[in-house]
MARVEX-358869 format. One record per residue (C-alpha): z, x, y; residue in three letters. Coordinates in steps of 0.1 Angstrom, whole numbers. Each point is the difference from the previous one (the first is absolute). Example, Ala and Ser with C-alpha at 12.3 -4.5 7.8 and 13.67 -1.06 7.14 Angstrom:
# MARVEX-358869
<r><w>78</w><u>123</u><v>-45</v><type>ALA</type></r>
<r><w>-7</w><u>14</u><v>34</v><type>SER</type></r>
# end
This chain:
# MARVEX-358869
<r><w>-96</w><u>-293</u><v>273</v><type>MET</type></r>
<r><w>35</w><u>8</u><v>0</v><type>PRO</type></r>
<r><w>12</w><u>-24</u><v>-26</v><type>VAL</type></r>
<r><w>-30</w><u>16</u><v>-24</v><type>ALA</type></r>
<r><w>11</w><u>35</u><v>6</v><type>THR</type></r>
<r><w>32</w><u>-8</u><v>-14</v><type>VAL</type></r>
<r><w>-8</w><u>-17</u><v>-28</v><type>ALA</type></r>
<r><w>-26</w><u>23</u><v>-10</v><type>HIS</type></r>
<r><w>27</w><u>28</u><v>2</v><type>CYS</type></r>
<r><w>23</w><u>-18</u><v>-19</v><type>GLY</type></r>
<r><w>-22</w><u>-5</u><v>-32</v><type>SER</type></r>
<r><w>-20</w><u>28</u><v>-6</v><type>GLU</type></r>
<r><w>2</w><u>37</u><v>-1</v><type>LEU</type></r>
<r><w>-23</w><u>25</u><v>1</v><type>TRP</type></r>
<r><w>2</w><u>29</u><v>-23</v><type>ILE</type></r>
<r><w>-22</w><u>34</u><v>-5</v><type>THR</type></r>
<r><w>2</w><u>20</u><v>-34</v><type>TYR</type></r>
<r><w>-1</w><u>38</u><v>3</v><type>HIS</type></r>
<r><w>-3</w><u>14</u><v>-28</v><type>GLN</type></r>
<r><w>4</w><u>35</u><v>-5</v><type>VAL</type></r>
<r><w>-33</w><u>6</u><v>-25</v><type>SER</type></r>
<r><w>-19</w><u>-17</u><v>29</v><type>ARG</type></r>
<r><w>12</w><u>17</u><v>29</v><type>ALA</type></r>
<r><w>-40</w><u>9</u><v>12</v><type>GLN</type></r>
<r><w>-11</w><u>-34</u><v>-6</v><type>LYS</type></r>
<r><w>5</w><u>-33</u><v>20</v><type>GLN</type></r>
<r><w>30</w><u>-19</u><v>-2</v><type>VAL</type></r>
<r><w>2</w><u>-33</u><v>-14</v><type>THR</type></r>
<r><w>18</w><u>-29</u><v>22</v><type>ALA</type></r>
<r><w>10</w><u>-27</u><v>-14</v><type>GLN</type></r>
<r><w>17</w><u>-36</u><v>15</v><type>LEU</type></r>
<r><w>29</w><u>-7</u><v>-18</v><type>ILE</type></r>
<r><w>11</w><u>-43</u><v>-2</v><type>ASP</type></r>
<r><w>42</w><u>2</u><v>10</v><type>VAL</type></r>
<r><w>3</w><u>-35</u><v>10</v><type>SER</type></r>
<r><w>33</w><u>-18</u><v>-16</v><type>ASP</type></r>
<r><w>-14</w><u>-11</u><v>-27</v><type>GLY</type></r>
<r><w>-9</w><u>37</u><v>-16</v><type>THR</type></r>
<r><w>34</w><u>9</u><v>-1</v><type>ARG</type></r>
<r><w>-7</w><u>32</u><v>17</v><type>LEU</type></r>
<r><w>28</w><u>7</u><v>15</v><type>PHE</type></r>
<r><w>5</w><u>37</u><v>6</v><type>ASP</type></r>
<r><w>-26</w><u>34</u><v>-5</v><type>LEU</type></r>
<r><w>15</w><u>1</u><v>-36</v><type>GLU</type></r>
<r><w>-12</w><u>-34</u><v>-9</v><type>ASP</type></r>
<r><w>-35</w><u>8</u><v>16</v><type>VAL</type></r>
<r><w>-1</w><u>33</u><v>-23</v><type>LEU</type></r>
<r><w>7</w><u>-21</u><v>-29</v><type>ASP</type></r>
<r><w>-25</w><u>-24</u><v>7</v><type>HIS</type></r>
<r><w>-28</w><u>30</u><v>3</v><type>VAL</type></r>
<r><w>6</w><u>14</u><v>-32</v><type>PHE</type></r>
<r><w>7</w><u>-36</u><v>-18</v><type>GLN</type></r>
<r><w>-35</w><u>-12</u><v>16</v><type>GLN</type></r>
<r><w>-14</w><u>32</u><v>-17</v><type>GLY</type></r>
<r><w>-10</w><u>17</u><v>35</v><type>PHE</type></r>
<r><w>13</w><u>32</u><v>-10</v><type>VAL</type></r>
<r><w>5</w><u>14</u><v>-36</v><type>ASP</type></r>
<r><w>39</w><u>-5</u><v>-7</v><type>PRO</type></r>
<r><w>6</w><u>30</u><v>-16</v><type>LYS</type></r>
<r><w>-1</w><u>15</u><v>41</v><type>TRP</type></r>
<r><w>28</w><u>-26</u><v>10</v><type>ARG</type></r>
<r><w>25</w><u>32</u><v>-2</v><type>SER</type></r>
<r><w>-19</w><u>20</u><v>27</v><type>VAL</type></r>
<r><w>-11</w><u>-26</u><v>22</v><type>ALA</type></r>
<r><w>18</w><u>-10</u><v>36</v><type>TRP</type></r>
<r><w>-5</w><u>-17</u><v>33</v><type>TRP</type></r>
<r><w>-7</w><u>15</u><v>34</v><type>GLU</type></r>
<r><w>-7</w><u>-10</u><v>36</v><type>GLU</type></r>
<r><w>-35</w><u>5</u><v>12</v><type>CYS</type></r>
<r><w>19</w><u>30</u><v>17</v><type>THR</type></r>
<r><w>7</w><u>15</u><v>-33</v><type>SER</type></r>
<r><w>38</w><u>-5</u><v>7</v><type>VAL</type></r>
<r><w>18</w><u>-11</u><v>-38</v><type>ARG</type></r>
<r><w>14</w><u>-33</u><v>-1</v><type>LEU</type></r>
<r><w>26</w><u>-11</u><v>-27</v><type>LYS</type></r>
<r><w>-10</w><u>-27</u><v>-27</v><type>ALA</type></r>
<r><w>26</w><u>-24</u><v>14</v><type>SER</type></r>
<r><w>-14</w><u>-7</u><v>34</v><type>HIS</type></r>
<r><w>-8</w><u>-35</u><v>6</v><type>THR</type></r>
<r><w>-40</w><u>-13</u><v>3</v><type>VAL</type></r>
<r><w>10</w><u>-19</u><v>30</v><type>GLN</type></r>
<r><w>21</w><u>26</u><v>16</v><type>GLU</type></r>
<r><w>-26</w><u>22</u><v>-2</v><type>LEU</type></r>
<r><w>-30</w><u>-24</u><v>11</v><type>LEU</type></r>
<r><w>26</w><u>-9</u><v>29</v><type>ALA</type></r>
<r><w>-3</w><u>35</u><v>10</v><type>ARG</type></r>
<r><w>-39</w><u>0</u><v>-2</v><type>GLY</type></r>
<r><w>-1</w><u>24</u><v>-32</v><type>VAL</type></r>
<r><w>-25</w><u>-15</u><v>-22</v><type>GLY</type></r>
<r><w>-12</w><u>-28</u><v>19</v><type>SER</type></r>
<r><w>-33</w><u>11</u><v>11</v><type>THR</type></r>
<r><w>-29</w><u>25</u><v>-17</v><type>PRO</type></r>
<r><w>13</w><u>28</u><v>23</v><type>THR</type></r>
<r><w>37</w><u>-3</u><v>-10</v><type>SER</type></r>
<r><w>-7</w><u>-3</u><v>-34</v><type>ALA</type></r>
<r><w>29</w><u>12</u><v>-24</v><type>LEU</type></r>
<r><w>-7</w><u>29</u><v>-23</v><type>ARG</type></r>
<r><w>4</w><u>-1</u><v>-37</v><type>LEU</type></r>
<r><w>-4</w><u>36</u><v>-7</v><type>VAL</type></r>
<r><w>-2</w><u>6</u><v>-40</v><type>ILE</type></r>
<r><w>1</w><u>37</u><v>-9</v><type>ALA</type></r>
<r><w>-21</w><u>-4</u><v>-30</v><type>ASP</type></r>
<r><w>-8</w><u>37</u><v>3</v><type>VAL</type></r>
<r><w>30</w><u>24</u><v>-2</v><type>PRO</type></r>
<r><w>3</w><u>20</u><v>31</v><type>ALA</type></r>
<r><w>32</w><u>15</u><v>-11</v><type>ALA</type></r>
<r><w>28</w><u>-2</u><v>-28</v><type>ILE</type></r>
<r><w>38</w><u>7</u><v>6</v><type>TRP</type></r>
<r><w>16</w><u>22</u><v>-26</v><type>VAL</type></r>
<r><w>37</w><u>5</u><v>-4</v><type>HIS</type></r>
<r><w>11</w><u>35</u><v>-17</v><type>TYR</type></r>
<r><w>29</w><u>-9</u><v>-23</v><type>GLU</type></r>
<r><w>19</w><u>31</u><v>-17</v><type>TYR</type></r>
<r><w>14</w><u>-8</u><v>-32</v><type>VAL</type></r>
<r><w>33</w><u>25</u><v>-16</v><type>HIS</type></r>
<r><w>2</w><u>9</u><v>38</v><type>CYS</type></r>
<r><w>32</w><u>16</u><v>12</v><type>ALA</type></r>
<r><w>-13</w><u>-9</u><v>39</v><type>HIS</type></r>
<r><w>-12</w><u>-32</u><v>9</v><type>PRO</type></r>
<r><w>-34</w><u>13</u><v>8</v><type>TYR</type></r>
<r><w>-26</w><u>-29</u><v>8</v><type>ALA</type></r>
<r><w>-29</w><u>-6</u><v>23</v><type>ALA</type></r>
<r><w>-27</w><u>-25</u><v>9</v><type>THR</type></r>
<r><w>-30</w><u>10</u><v>9</v><type>GLN</type></r>
<r><w>-32</w><u>-14</u><v>11</v><type>ARG</type></r>
<r><w>-31</w><u>8</u><v>-17</v><type>ILE</type></r>
<r><w>-35</w><u>-6</u><v>16</v><type>ARG</type></r>
<r><w>-24</w><u>-10</u><v>-28</v><type>LEU</type></r>
<r><w>-31</w><u>6</u><v>24</v><type>ASP</type></r>
<r><w>9</w><u>35</u><v>9</v><type>SER</type></r>
<r><w>-27</w><u>26</u><v>-10</v><type>PRO</type></r>
<r><w>21</w><u>14</u><v>-29</v><type>GLN</type></r>
<r><w>3</w><u>-31</u><v>-18</v><type>MET</type></r>
<r><w>-32</w><u>-3</u><v>-10</v><type>LYS</type></r>
<r><w>4</w><u>-25</u><v>-27</v><type>CYS</type></r>
<r><w>29</w><u>-21</u><v>2</v><type>CYS</type></r>
<r><w>-10</w><u>-29</u><v>-27</v><type>GLU</type></r>
<r><w>27</w><u>8</u><v>-24</v><type>ARG</type></r>
<r><w>40</w><u>6</u><v>6</v><type>LEU</type></r>
<r><w>-3</w><u>37</u><v>-18</v><type>ALA</type></r>
<r><w>-24</w><u>13</u><v>30</v><type>TYR</type></r>
<r><w>27</w><u>-7</u><v>22</v><type>VAL</type></r>
<r><w>23</w><u>22</u><v>-26</v><type>THR</type></r>
<r><w>-26</w><u>26</u><v>1</v><type>ASN</type></r>
<r><w>0</w><u>0</u><v>41</v><type>TYR</type></r>
<r><w>38</w><u>3</u><v>2</v><type>ILE</type></r>
<r><w>-2</w><u>30</u><v>-21</v><type>PHE</type></r>
<r><w>-33</w><u>14</u><v>15</v><type>ALA</type></r>
<r><w>16</w><u>-2</u><v>32</v><type>GLN</type></r>
<r><w>35</w><u>19</u><v>-8</v><type>GLY</type></r>
<r><w>23</w><u>-30</u><v>3</v><type>TYR</type></r>
<r><w>10</w><u>8</u><v>-35</v><type>LEU</type></r>
<r><w>3</w><u>31</u><v>-18</v><type>PRO</type></r>
<r><w>-28</w><u>5</u><v>-27</v><type>CYS</type></r>
<r><w>35</w><u>5</u><v>-29</v><type>ARG</type></r>
<r><w>5</w><u>-42</u><v>10</v><type>ALA</type></r>
<r><w>-30</w><u>-11</u><v>-9</v><type>ARG</type></r>
<r><w>11</w><u>-10</u><v>-37</v><type>SER</type></r>
<r><w>30</w><u>-15</u><v>14</v><type>LEU</type></r>
<r><w>-14</w><u>-29</u><v>20</v><type>VAL</type></r>
<r><w>-6</w><u>-34</u><v>-2</v><type>SER</type></r>
<r><w>-7</w><u>-34</u><v>20</v><type>TRP</type></r>
<r><w>23</w><u>-28</u><v>8</v><type>LYS</type></r>
<r><w>2</w><u>-32</u><v>22</v><type>GLY</type></r>
<r><w>24</w><u>-5</u><v>27</v><type>ALA</type></r>
<r><w>16</w><u>-23</u><v>-27</v><type>CYS</type></r>
<r><w>-2</w><u>28</u><v>-28</v><type>GLY</type></r>
<r><w>-25</w><u>-14</u><v>-19</v><type>LYS</type></r>
<r><w>-21</w><u>32</u><v>-19</v><type>PRO</type></r>
<r><w>-36</w><u>0</u><v>11</v><type>ILE</type></r>
<r><w>-27</w><u>21</u><v>-17</v><type>GLU</type></r>
<r><w>-20</w><u>30</u><v>16</v><type>GLU</type></r>
<r><w>-29</w><u>-21</u><v>-8</v><type>SER</type></r>
<r><w>7</w><u>-28</u><v>20</v><type>ALA</type></r>
<r><w>-26</w><u>-7</u><v>28</v><type>LYS</type></r>
<r><w>14</w><u>7</u><v>33</v><type>VAL</type></r>
<r><w>-14</w><u>-34</u><v>11</v><type>GLU</type></r>
<r><w>16</w><u>-21</u><v>-25</v><type>ASP</type></r>
<r><w>34</w><u>18</u><v>11</v><type>VAL</type></r>
<r><w>-2</w><u>-8</u><v>32</v><type>LEU</type></r>
<r><w>-12</w><u>-30</u><v>-5</v><type>SER</type></r>
<r><w>37</w><u>-8</u><v>-18</v><type>TRP</type></r>
<r><w>16</w><u>9</u><v>34</v><type>GLY</type></r>
<r><w>4</w><u>33</u><v>-13</v><type>GLU</type></r>
<r><w>2</w><u>32</u><v>20</v><type>GLY</type></r>
<r><w>-16</w><u>-22</u><v>26</v><type>VAL</type></r>
<r><w>26</w><u>8</u><v>29</v><type>CYS</type></r>
<r><w>29</w><u>25</u><v>7</v><type>GLU</type></r>
<r><w>27</w><u>-22</u><v>-7</v><type>GLU</type></r>
<r><w>-18</w><u>-10</u><v>-36</v><type>LYS</type></r>
<r><w>-12</w><u>36</u><v>-14</v><type>PRO</type></r>
<r><w>-9</w><u>9</u><v>-35</v><type>LEU</type></r>
<r><w>23</w><u>21</u><v>-14</v><type>ARG</type></r>
<r><w>-11</w><u>32</u><v>-11</v><type>LEU</type></r>
<r><w>26</w><u>10</u><v>-25</v><type>VAL</type></r>
<r><w>8</w><u>36</u><v>-8</v><type>ILE</type></r>
<r><w>18</w><u>13</u><v>-30</v><type>GLY</type></r>
<r><w>27</w><u>28</u><v>-1</v><type>GLU</type></r>
<r><w>-11</w><u>30</u><v>21</v><type>ILE</type></r>
<r><w>14</w><u>27</u><v>16</v><type>VAL</type></r>
<r><w>2</w><u>-1</u><v>41</v><type>ILE</type></r>
<r><w>-6</w><u>33</u><v>11</v><type>GLU</type></r>
<r><w>9</w><u>7</u><v>37</v><type>ALA</type></r>
<r><w>-29</w><u>15</u><v>25</v><type>SER</type></r>
# end
């Protein structure tokens, strides 16, 4: 009946969990109550609810986002009722995708030269699942990879250090998983900063 369909669409939201660590396993679906009493007005509210209820470990909050069933990324400000009115999340087949990058696929690095007359600065995505990255547990492995690939000259090895986007120092011993869970290096707009001390840049 049409009336029943409208009531269903307005009070329940289907979501599916897409954890990178479970990419080869069956996707888990869940029906979320979004009736007026729940105060879940937009996707940010729903995401907060998911983490507050312990459905997903809170440490992955900074690497989780929403997508439509077609994999189109959604803004967290989208209202639930707006999406349901479009048929998004109203049925199991149109369920919203909650993507959780709990296993890092890549890390973004910004090269920051200090004491340099020219503003040398580049941002690079380093894939952590590449064959050359046999181990990426610690940030030190990322540093070693950068030098092994020749992205920086060997003479600069003793001159580099890591910082977060806000300038907080990060130790080489830090786990890459933890760094990404802090929201550092997860995208081009918020890369990890690899600070390179004074070094002579030779023209090729």
